[in-house]
LOPAKOL-55166 format. One record per residue (C-alpha): residue in one letter; x, y, z. Coordinates in pm, whole numbers, padded with zeros to 5 digits, always signed. Layout:
<sites>
aXYZ/...
</sites>
This chain:
<sites>
m-01918-00928-05478/l-01968-00697-05215/f-01579-00607-05070/y-01696-00347-04792/q-01923-00274-04541/r-02054+00070-04474/l-01806+00272-04274/k-01878+00378-03948/r-01627+00593-03731/f-01556+00569-03373/v-01361+00859-03220/s-01296+00809-02851/g-01088+01059-02700/t-00747+01085-02975/v-00861+00741-03116/s-01013+00655-03468/k-01161+00332-03545/s-01252+00238-03896/h-01481+00041-04097/f-01520-00117-04420/r-01809+00061-04660/s-02006-00053-04988/f-01796+00004-05282/n-02086+00044-05501/h-02207+00354-05375/s-01978+00565-05550/l-02235+00636-05827/r-02547+00695-05620/m-02301+00955-05409/s-02237+01139-05742/s-02588+01165-05826/n-02706+01299-05502/q-02466+01592-05458/a-02588+01919-05398/s-02287+02130-05480/k-01941+01954-05582/v-01763+02259-05576/i-01466+02224-05359/a-01193+02488-05262/i-00838+02468-05178/g-00642+02696-04961/q-00331+02841-04971/m-00173+03033-04646/c+00161+03074-04469/a+00111+02990-04100/t+00371+03109-03866/n+00426+03074-03466/n+00141+03301-03400/k-00182+03068-03355/a-00416+03375-03352/h-00302+03531-03695/n-00276+03181-03846/m-00676+03136-03742/q-00722+03480-03900/q-00612+03331-04205/v-00794+03036-04173/e-01130+03241-04129/e-01028+03440-04434/l-00990+03099-04674/f-01388+03008-04542/r-01494+03349-04645/k-01304+03331-04973/a-01452+02983-05015/k-01784+03066-04925/t-01806+03355-05205/q-01740+03092-05460/s-01992+02891-05324/a-01774+02598-05241/k-01912+02342-05005/f-01591+02161-04873/l-01273+02365-04832/f-00924+02170-04792/l-00637+02334-04579/p-00278+02262-04580/e-00055+02087-04337/c+00032+02297-04044/c-00257+02494-04055/d-00262+02568-03674/f+00091+02709-03652/v+00449+02620-03765/g+00685+02601-03506/e+01046+02757-03460/h+01201+02468-03264/r+01110+02169-03075/k+01037+02310-02742/q+00807+02574-02872/t+00636+02322-03106/l+00525+02108-02813/e+00422+02433-02617/l+00211+02497-02905/a+00032+02174-02975/e-00324+02093-02830/p-00507+01783-02786/l-00785+01715-02999/e-01020+01882-02754/g-00833+02222-02739/a-00939+02531-02836/t-00814+02555-03169/m-01000+02251-03241/t-01304+02401-03132/q-01268+02710-03319/y-01220+02535-03644/k-01543+02323-03597/e-01721+02630-03544/l-01653+02786-03844/a-01720+02464-04036/k-02084+02498-03874/t-02096+02869-03887/h-02028+02823-04269/q-02206+02539-04341/m-01899+02393-04500/w-01698+02066-04459/v-01335+02124-04380/s-01024+01911-04430/l-00777+02019-04151/g-00479+01912-04318/g-00243+01849-04065/i-00245+02008-03686/h-00024+01923-03426/e-00204+01694-03189/s-00053+01650-02824/i+00005+01293-02700/l-00121+01262-02372/d-00005+01069-02059/a-00236+00870-01823/n-00274+01197-01640/n-00376+01381-01947/d-00048+01583-01920/k+00158+01665-02254/t+00428+01443-02346/d+00745+01520-02542/k+00581+01382-02848/i+00298+01462-03083/y+00084+01350-03386/n+00060+01535-03733/t-00321+01477-03781/h-00560+01523-04050/v-00861+01578-03946/l-01197+01580-04129/v-01526+01802-04024/n-01841+01794-04175/d-02077+02108-04203/l-02218+02047-03895/g-01911+02102-03687/e-01848+01740-03607/v-01561+01535-03655/v-01593+01277-03905/s-01244+01104-03942/i-00915+01144-03814/y-00578+01028-03983/r-00256+01059-03845/k+00063+01094-04030/l+00256+00716-04131/h+00531+00845-04310/l+00795+01096-04114/f+00993+01349-04307/d+01341+01257-04208/v+01566+01404-04468/e+01922+01537-04471/t+02043+01707-04789/e+02307+01960-04897/e+02039+02206-04886/m+01822+02129-04589/r+01834+01908-04277/f+01497+01817-04099/r+01395+01524-03849/e+01011+01534-03831/s+01065+01195-03604/d+01223+01427-03333/v+00903+01556-03221/v+00616+01372-03401/t+00529+00990-03334/p+00410+00832-03653/g+00029+00729-03722/p-00066+00323-03633/h-00235+00231-03973/l-00435+00370-04279/v-00783+00501-04227/a-01084+00364-04459/p-01175+00623-04711/v-01436+00854-04567/n-01783+00905-04711/t-01851+01279-04800/p-02093+01490-04997/i-01822+01509-05289/g-01724+01141-05257/l-01497+00866-05077/l-01188+01066-04964/g-00872+00868-04871/m-00668+01100-04613/q-00318+01158-04628/i-00037+01412-04564/c+00260+01578-04721/y+00535+01360-04727/d+00285+01018-04740/l+00282+01157-05119/r+00595+00968-05188/f+00473+00646-05108/g+00247+00540-05358/e+00149+00166-05200/a-00089+00372-04969/s-00265+00585-05206/s-00316+00229-05392/l-00436+00029-05117/l-00683+00352-05062/r-00800+00334-05425/k-00853-00061-05359/l-01082+00024-05066/g-01253+00270-05248/a-01123+00609-05232/q-01241+00833-05553/i-01067+01144-05384/l-00709+01112-05260/t-00607+01428-05038/y-00224+01565-04974/p-00245+01862-04769/s+00139+01978-04738/a+00402+02238-04611/f+00620+02090-04922/a+01014+02253-04882/y+01060+02478-05140/s+01361+02271-05298/t+01180+01962-05316/g+00839+02108-05405/k+00981+02320-05718/a+01130+01963-05822/h+00890+01703-05734/w+00547+01849-05649/e+00332+01860-05946/v+00478+01552-06103/l+00406+01363-05806/l+00042+01454-05725/r-00009+01381-06110/a+00139+01064-06062/r-00066+00939-05787/a-00375+01101-05975/i-00306+00904-06305/e-00168+00560-06149/n-00515+00527-05887/q-00707+00702-06193/s-00855+00930-05886/y-00876+01283-05803/v-00599+01472-05617/i-00654+01779-05370/a-00352+01904-05222/a-00396+02208-05010/a-00047+02373-04942/q+00137+02590-04733/k+00346+02867-04933/g+00611+03145-04817/a+00862+03180-04545/h+00741+03067-04195/n+01047+03167-04032/s+01429+03203-04086/k+01456+02840-04119/r+01165+02721-04318/t+01016+02807-04624/s+00730+02632-04826/w+00675+02585-05185/g+00269+02636-05237/h+00120+02580-05542/a-00193+02395-05424/l-00328+02192-05688/v-00626+01991-05772/v-00576+01704-06023/d-00847+01527-06176/p-00833+01111-06265/w-00671+01184-06620/g-00388+01385-06439/k-00528+01731-06600/v-00450+01998-06333/l-00795+02160-06276/a-00669+02447-05990/n-00336+02551-05899/c-00310+02856-05643/e+00049+02911-05765/e+00234+03158-05570/q-00042+03396-05412/d+00001+03422-05053/l-00327+03391-04896/a-00560+03245-05152/i-00786+02972-05253/a-00880+02782-05610/t-01165+02612-05661/a-01260+02307-05869/e-01553+02083-05941/i-01556+01745-05874/d-01747+01516-06095/l-01705+01111-06012/n-01826+01059-06372/k-01467+01123-06455/n-01348+00827-06223/v-01585+00615-06408/s-01492+00665-06752/v-01104+00679-06675/q-01156+00340-06502/k-01390+00198-06755/n-01152+00301-07044/m-00844+00174-06890/p-00908-00075-06602/v-00571-00108-06458/f-00712-00231-06143/q-00859-00523-06300/h-00541-00583-06485/k-00324-00620-06177/r-00133-00965-06121/n-00279-01058-05756/d-00141-01380-05816/v+00190-01239-05840/y+00220-00956-05626/s-00028-00760-05372/l-00067-00492-05124/t-00234-00540-04780/s-00282-00297-04558/f-00267-00405-04184/g-00495-00283-03901/m-00796-00168-04065/g-00997-00438-03959/t-01364-00358-03764/v-01532-00483-03524/d-01868-00386-03627/i-02025-00621-03821/t-02317-00557-04045/q-02378-00875-04232/d-02362-01281-04191/h-02112-01468-04363/q-02076-01783-04532/f-01854-02067-04393/a-01908-02348-04652/k-02246-02448-04635/n-02303-02308-04348/i-02426-01914-04226/i-02206-01777-03947/k-02467-01516-03772/k-02292-01148-03774/e-02347-01121-03403/t-02099-01425-03332/i-01834-01246-03549/f-01617-01013-03348/y-01355-00908-03636/e-01349-00896-03950/t-01091-00762-04232/e-01122-00728-04649/h-01082-01084-04710/c-01125-01255-04369/f-01356-01274-04043/a-01317-01389-03680/f-01597-01565-03500/t-01675-01768-03198/n-01685-02161-03206/l-01972-02397-03177/r-01777-02651-02970/c-01458-02535-02792/v-01158-02762-02677/v-01068-02473-02434/e-01206-02155-02317/g-01145-01883-02596/h-01102-02137-02875/v-01232-01928-03192/l-01194-01937-03554/v-01052-01738-03839/s-01219-01822-04197/t-01174-01659-04522/k-01476-01440-04648/r-01428-01638-04991/v-01535-02011-04970/t-01255-02218-05108/q-01156-02528-04919/r-00760-02545-04939/l-00480-02298-04867/d-00287-02361-05202/n-00621-02181-05361/l-00579-01845-05174/l-00439-01555-05376/c-00156-01368-05254/h-00366-01069-05094/e-00605-01338-04918/i-00298-01500-04780/c-00185-01224-04633/d-00489-01070-04490/l-00583-01400-04355/f-00230-01476-04189/s-00211-01099-04019/t-00583-01145-03883/v-00502-01447-03742/c-00204-01292-03556/k-00427-01005-03450/v-00672-01240-03296/q-00417-01435-03123/r-00249-01114-02967/m-00606-01019-02847/l-00688-01364-02704/e-00353-01381-02509/k-00411-01011-02367/f-00795-01070-02294/y-00742-01435-02110/q-00386-01282-01954/t-00205-01621-02141/t+00133-01616-02295/s+00101-01899-02524/a-00174-02035-02811/t-00234-02316-03037/v-00267-02216-03384/t-00360-02454-03652/v-00513-02490-03996/q-00656-02845-04092/d-00602-02830-04462/g-00789-03105-04647/p-01037-03409-04497/d-00709-03629-04450/a-00599-03357-04180/g-00911-03349-04013/q-01103-03076-04186/t-01465-03130-04142/v-01600-02810-04278/p-01470-02773-04620/h-01365-02414-04608/v-01009-02309-04554/h-01000-02163-04145/f-00790-02129-03864/h-00833-02280-03521/i-00685-02037-03238/l-00693-02162-02890/p-00536-01996-02599/r-00318-02222-02383/r-00275-02239-02000/p+00017-02421-01783/r-00086-02803-01765/d-00431-02750-01946/f-00342-03110-02097/s-00177-03432-01954/e+00030-03429-02277/n+00072-03124-02480/d-00030-03273-02835/h-00352-03414-02695/i-00477-03099-02793/y-00514-03227-03174/t-00676-03534-03055/r-00949-03310-02879/m-00988-03089-03199/d-01152-03373-03380/d-01511-03347-03385/r-01574-03685-03333/c-01413-03680-03027/l-01576-03420-02870/d-01845-03519-02637/q-01996-03187-02501/p-02326-03045-02694/d-02331-02741-02912/r-02306-02405-02744/s-02613-02197-02772/l-02649-01916-02985/e-02666-01664-02718/d-02362-01773-02550/r-02132-01757-02870/i-02321-01411-02901/m-02227-01306-02570/e-01858-01431-02618/a-01835-01222-02918/q-01919-00925-02803/k-01684-00903-02488/y-01400-00987-02746/r-01546-00669-02948/d-01569-00448-02668/f-01206-00581-02579/m-01069-00479-02907/k-01215-00133-02937/g-01031-00050-02611/q-00720-00150-02746/
</sites>
């Protein structure tokens, strides 16, 4: 079964939106790679941005001499501020000078680069800096183009006997995971540092097709000494994927020191490369996706997961760019009339509407009853319904909606496929509120079918609106 459609990235200003991609192209990616040598970088950034850029340039040169085609840089590769005010002052938007230099380096060296965590200014409506930033992982290709943007989800707010650090004092958490990105070395899942401690995110990325998980970091010395390698190897083993973790190392200032030991781990949990305690260094490794295949074939743990008992669902990872038609019982819903889809669901415009904006959300798997759905389908379906409802209320500037499912023929279901009706409501749109349910009976609808052109135009309006959200 084809779970995902090809990923396409949209980057508008500082907003990144992702698509699903075909899961079964991974072996093709493996055989077509001209070079699979990657380099992990280790450095010690300070509040001197010019000196930090010199370190990055040196890491590019070192990677080039080792014939690497992909360089992974650590979190805070742009700078490490000494206090909140300085961090806000030094931060830049993604269109800033520092990002421009990074892109030029990638283009000059003809090398993909993972910028493992830069301080991205959050701008207000006047394009002025606010008092918050994002911790942002940016992927740039060998043409110097931004391919993907991920903003750190989990913020490091920790207070122990040895240290106190509150990342949330200055950083706003990212809104969602980003689907694995198609790169020359395979499908790459993007994370940052403290995200490493949240195995759910890595499992979701693996479920979405990730072959390589990335954890660029500035791991604190004390926690790094205790947990760094253990956690990285655990993520590799449980997800049967490569793990790549560039790292900061050394004293950034009098208050902050990082552990270092940048690592590459294979899908069996074997450490392939380690920068250990070197100050400014790279280590190289070869990515062989056949290793993923053999490990997953010999121990198919993801096939053994009990999706009937538990599940993981990622919210906010749907797409408005639809690449194929979907089946609705015995009917085929044209892709042009579908305005949103997730891993297990799709939303589309209706053939006959009870009210303006009456749309449907259905499961991709053809099944007649709600009680036939698996845990992950239930989660995905209901979260999709809620998202579409919110969108419709904003689009039509309403504050209420009727959301209903006719579960079985005796409940009025005329299409034997699980689906929700979402109907924006206006004041006094029916003389009696519950008359809407009578009108939903197809036998009571006297209006003709809407034209395909009308439904396509409506779907496009919703897609455009959702892109702008």
